[in-house]
N, C-alpha and C positions, 0 to 999 in steps of 0.2 A: 627257360620255364618260371622260375622264379620271379623273374625279372616282372611280367607278363602279368603275373599276378598279380604284384604292388599296384602295378599301372591299372589294375580294375581296383583295386582297394582304391588309392587316392583318389577315384575317379568319382565311388561311393560316397567316398566320405566327401566329398566336395559337394558331390549333388545332394547329399542329405544338410550342408549346411545352409546351401541356398533355399532349399523347400522350408527347412524351419525358419528360415529369418524375412521368408515372402510373405507371412501374415504378419496384420499390425496387432499391436494389443492396445488393452483399454483398462484402467490401473485406476486404483483412487488416491486421490492426491493432497498434500498436507492444505494445500489453498483453495484451489479453484473444487469443482464435483468430481471430475476425472482427468486423467491424462492420457492423452493420443499418442500412442507412438507407431509412426507408419513402418512398413516394410522396407527390407535391405533393398536399396535403389532406388526406394525413393515411392508415392503411392499419391492418392489424392482425395481428401476428405470429402466425401459427397454430401454428407446431410450429419446433423446433429439435433438431437432429439432429448430434450429432457422431461421428466415427469415425475409431478411431486404430489403427493396427501392422498388419502385413500381415493379417489375419485381418480386418481391418474390425471390431473390440467395438465396439459402444456404449460411449459415456462420456457421463456424466450434464450436462449444461449449465444454465448460467441465463443470462437476459440482466436487463441491471443498466439502471439509470434510463436511461445515456447511448446505449441499446442496440447495448452491446459486448458478443459472447457471451464467456462465459467456462465452463471445466469445472470440478467438484465438488468432481472428481478428477484426480491429479498423471496425465499423462501423458509418455511415454519420449522422452527429446530425440531427434533424428536421427528418430523416428516416422512416415510418413506421417500427414496428418491429413485428414480430409472434413469440411467445416461444410455442412450443406442445413439450408435455413431455408424454409416454408412463407408466403407474406404473402398475405390478403387487401385486396382495393381496394376505395375506399369506392364505392358504388351508383351516385354520378353522374360517374365516369370507368368504372368497369367496363366499360360498351359501348365503349370504345375502346380498350384494351389487356388485357379478360378479367378476372375476378372474381377469379383465383387463379393467385398467379405462386410456382415453384419457380425457388430461388437455390441455384448449388453453388461451393464455394472448395474447392480443394484445394493443400495446399503439405507443406510437411515442416518438424516442429519441432525446431528452431534450435537448433544445441548447440555449445557453450563449449570453450574449449582453454586450456590454458597456454601462456605464452611459455616457461615452461621448471619442469621436475618436480624439479630440485636448484639449491640452492640456499644461497650461502655467506653466512653471516651473522656480523659483527662480533659483538664478547661482548657490549654491552648495545643493538645494535640490534636493532629487535621481527621478527619474523617475519611480511613482507611477499610478498603471491604477484600475479603481474600475468597476467591475462587478454588473450587477443588483442583480443576484445571486451567493452563493457560486459555485467554479466551482472547478474539484477534476487534472485537467491537461493543460497545456497550451503552442502552440508551437510558437517562433515568429525566425527574420531573415529580413533580408535586400531583398534576394529572396525566392518569394514564395515556389519554389519547391528543397529548400533546407532549412530545416526550424530546430530550435532546440527545442525538444520535454522535457519539464519538468515535473515533477509527482510532485503533492503536499504530503505534509506527512498527511495533513488531510485537506478537502474541505476548502477554504475562498475565499471568494466575495474580497479581493485587494490582485495587486502581484506587485512586484519591478522589473523593467529591467534594464538593462547594460543602462546606458547614455553617447556613443560614442562623443558627440558632444553638444553644446549649444543648438540647436536647430535640428531638423533632423525628419524624416517616416521611418517606418520598417513595416513590416506584424506580424500581433496577430492573434491567434485564440483562443478560450477557450475552453474546453470540460468540461458538468459538469459530466462526469463518465469516467472514465480512458479506456473506452472499445470506445470513439468515437474518432475518427477526423472530424475537420469542416473546411469550406474555412476561407483561412485568409484572415483580411479585412487591409486595411493600416489604421494605427495611427500616430498622427502626434505631436509633441510638441515645443513648443517657446519659448524662455524669458519671464520673466514678462518685462511688461511696457507699457504705453501708445498708442505708435504708433503700426501699422500694420508690422508683421514679413511673409516673406514666402520662406518655403522648395522647392525648384526645384527638379525634375523628370525627367533626370539625372540630375547629381549636375551639376553647372555650371562652365565653365572652360572645361568640359570633352568632348571626340571626342563621336559624333554622327554618323550614318545614316541621306542621305538626308530620309529617311522617318518615322526618329524616330520622336514619338508623344513626346511631351514635357507636364506634368502635373507641373501645379502651386497650393500650398496649401496653403491658408493661416489663419493666426490666428485668424482673425475675418471673418465674412460672406461675402462672394464676393461681394453681394450686396452693404456692406456699405464700402469696397473698391475701386470698381471699379465702383461704380453705374452701369450705364448702357451700359458701352462703351469696350469694346476688346482692350485687349493692340495689339499697333501695333509688326508685327514679319517683320523684315529683313534678308534676302533681302525678298522683298517683291515675296509670291511664294505661288500658289494652296495648299487650306488646310482650316481648318474650327476650331474653338473653340467646345467645346463641354461643358456642367457645371456637373459637375461627381455628386456633391453633393454641400449643400451650401455654402461648403468652398476649393472645388476644381473646374478649369477649367482645360484643357487640349487643347493641339492643335496639331490637327492633320493634315500632311501635303497631299498631293492627288498627282495624277500625278509623275512628275518628281522630287518633292518636293525643298527641300533648294536647291538644287544643288552640286556636288562635286567640292570641293576647299571652299564652303563656311563659312564664320563666321557669324554662326545666333546670331538673338540678338531677343530680345524683351524689349519694354519700357514701365514701369510703375510708376504711382505716384510716386513723390517725398517724400511723406510720409512713403511708402514702403520700408523695408529691406530686400534682399534676400540673405537669409544666401548661404556665398560661393561667391560671385557674387564681383568682385573685382570691378564694378561699384556702389555699393551699390543697387540701385533700375533699373540696365539695366544688368540682366546676357547675359552670351555668351556660344556659344559654336561653336565648331570646326567641322566642317566635313573634312574627308581624303580627300584630292585630288587624280586625275587621274596620271595613273603612264603613265609613258614616250613612253611606249613600248605599253602597251594600246592606247594612244593617237593616235600615227604610225600604229599600226593595222587597227585602224578606219578610220584613213586619205586614208590608201591606199585598204580599202574594198569601198571607197565611192568614189576613184578616185582621189583623191587632192595631190595621190603622184606616179611616175612612179611604182608603185612595186601591185602584186596582195598579199593578203596573205589568207592563209589555214590553217585550224585549222587542230591540230596532234588529228588523232584519233577520241574519243570521247570528243573533249573539246569542241565543239561548243557550245556555248553559246544560251541560250534561247530567244527570240526577246519579254521581258517583261525587263521593266523599271528596278525593282530588280534586275533581272538577270543580265543586262549590270552596272549598277552600281556596282556589286558586283566584275565581270570581269575588269572594271576600274581599282577596287584597288589591286584588285588581278588577272594579265591576262592572261588568259589560253594560253597554249603552241600550237606555229604553226609555219608558217614558210613563209618568204619573199620571191618573186621569180619577177623580173625583167619582165615586161608588155614588154618593147621591148629591145631590146639586142644592141642596136647599139645605144643608148644613149650616149654623149660624154663620153671619156675612166675617166676622173678626177672624174665624181661623184658619184661612186660608192664609191671611199676612201674619200666624203666628208661628204659619211652619214652613219649610223652607229642604228642598231635597240636601243635604250634605251639610244642615244644622244641625246639632244635636242641642237641639232643644228643649225646653218641659213637655214639649208633644214626645216626641219622641221619646224620652225618656220616661213617660208616662205607658207606653208602650211597649217598653221593655218588661217596665213591672207589670203587667199587666199580665204580659207573656211568661214572665218569671213566677208571678202568682199561681197562673193556669199550673204551670210545669212541677209543684212543690218549692220552690226556690226561694230563697232570702227576698223576696221585693227593693232590690235595692237600685234598681234603676242602671245597673251596671254592666255592659255589654261583654262580659269575663268570656274566659272560656268555656265553663261549664252552660252560658247561654248560649255561646256559637254553637257548640254544640248537638244541641238540642234544638236552633233552628234549624240545622241543617241536614238534619233527624228528621225531624218534619216536614219540609221542602221535601225531601227524596220519596218520604212516605206519605205524601199528599193530606196530610193531616191538618183541617184548618180551624181556626178558632169557633167555636158553637155558639159563644155566645153573642158578639154583634160589638157594636159598638157605642158610648153614650158620651156624652156631654150636657154638662149643668152650668147652664148661663144664669148668676144672682146679679139680681141690678138693684142697686143702691137707690136708684130713683123713688121719689114719692107718687105711690106706694112701691116699699120695697118687696119684690116679688124672687120667685123662682120657675126657672122652664127647662125643664130636663127632656132632651132629644135625643130620642135613640132610635137606631135605623131606619133615620130618614125619614121617623114623625115625630112631633111633641107626646110622649106618652103622659107626663103629670107635670103639672104646674099650679100657682098658686102661691100667697103671701109669704113673707118671710120676715123675720126679725134678724140686723146685722148687729154690730158694736156702735155703743155709744162714743159720743166725741171721747171722750178721754182715754178709749181702749176701743178702738174702730177695728172692722177687718180690714183687712189687707186686701187692695184690689191688686190684680194680677191672674196669671195661669199658672194653675197649679194641679200636680197628679196626688190622687186620695192614696194615702200611705198605709192606712190604719182601718178596715172592716169591722165593725162588733155591734151584733143585736144589742146588749145593754151593757153599760160601764156606770162606774160613778167616778163624777168627775167633780175637782176640786182649783180650790186657785185663789185671788185674791179680788174683791172688789173695788171698785173704783176710790172708794173711802177708806178704803185700809183693810177693813175689815176679812173674814176670812171666808168661805163655803167650803164646802160638803154636800153635794147632790147625789145620792145615788139612783140607782135604777131608770139612769139615763138613755131611753132604746132609739133606735137608728141609726148607729153615730158613725158618720166617714168623715177620718179626721186629713183635713188635706194640707195645712199649712202652720206647721206647730202646732197651738193647740186650738189653734181652729178645725170646726169640724162643721155638715149639717147633721141634725140631732133634733128631734120632737126637744118640745118645751110648752108643759103648759103656761101660757097666757090669755091675760082677758080678750089680747088684741093681735092684731100680726098687722107688720106693714109698714113699721117704721123702727129705727134704732132703738133696742132693749135690751141687745145682750152684752157680754164682756169681749165679744169677737168674733163668737161663732154664727152658725148663720141656723134659728132656732124656726123651726116647722111644727106646725096641729103635729097631733099624733096619725091623723088618716093620712094627711098628705105626706108627713115621714115614712109612714110604713110602706106608701106608694113609691117613692124615691130611695129606699132603700137597696133592693133587688136590682135596680138599676148601678147603682154606685159600687162596685169590686175595687180593689186594690187597682192602679192604675187607668180609673177613670180621672181626666178631665173637669175641672171645678174651674170656670171662668167667673170674674167677681170684677164688675166693676160700678 
């Protein structure tokens, strides 16, 4: 009787073992996404599905000979992963636990983090970085969109990177598994020493756009280097400083930014050394100046030249600061055409697209004068910002365009042309032979209703003439103005262009700063 019981028990135990091992298992794996263990007696993996991310996107996968599942494309570190495997069992045990078994494993793809993103390195020491846990691969580079990937022979928590300079920054990401990818973080290294060191991005001395943010990463916490103060940025421009982390701040320009042709400078405390900055603690960057062709296009579009400008085909520039800045550096194609065909004949020979001559300078001066700027004819950052602002706003010159022709023929005369017609003409007196009026094309640079003129006469004596009216200086001390004479039409002045009061008072309203005076 006892023997029979023992036999029954043995059979039951054997049946339990068979039943327990007739099922496949799916477990985590230190290298792959999952490990499949087939049932005792064999089995067949019918399908493997890997889903990743919040939206559970399918990821292609393969099963290696050791029954470890590997994805064939990378999965983002930190994302949710689901592995689903369907296994068919051998027929001789399928009656115990079923012919097909579905296994599911859910986990979060592991992430890697550095012990520190800011490393102080000795003068001859390698650049070593330490992760909090071993990684299987890492990627690095100066551009986060083009990183070099390195797969380690075996997982390690310490890596060594190329060190191209004594200090600098680069992007780095670590992957605990070779089938992962992860977001790059900025790491910075600095030379050993007691003082504070900063790495700037973009590098000091490089060219930037008006809208380019500038990042400063310090070897010490920002609060210890700068306290509660923000570094001054020049030229003074719209923009704000942002704290990115304990060691990094970033200046983000807004509106028209630094301005075309600007030299950007950031001032830092005396104890801070900026790597690559010529001035040590005062790094600078340069913004490319706008082209002369685009300058002329804008001046024409705004009515400061006697030309219209029209884009060619699809070259039209959107009315945004960024698009207009890009067009300033790389001008679009187009065509200039005269607004008035009866402009003085010499004019078109003195002006040419792309040539920054006196006529273009005069147009810039006229624009500056109408905007309350110093009328020096230099297209600096302030001028470009104002030009772009006016184009976007559709704000045109309301005065029009004037050319004053002065003839030293016999008799001497002037003809004032404005917006397609001659508005004033009459006799004038130019300089005597010993003090002639210079010939050429000039821009009016000073415009006053009354002044005192003084100088030296041809005989060496000095003169002081108060109350001279309707004065427009165009070349040194030479000016258009009224001066009482018994007659006009021949050389009598010390270089100026003299007119009767009635004529001078009529010419004066047409000759603001930036007006062209042509003497022949």
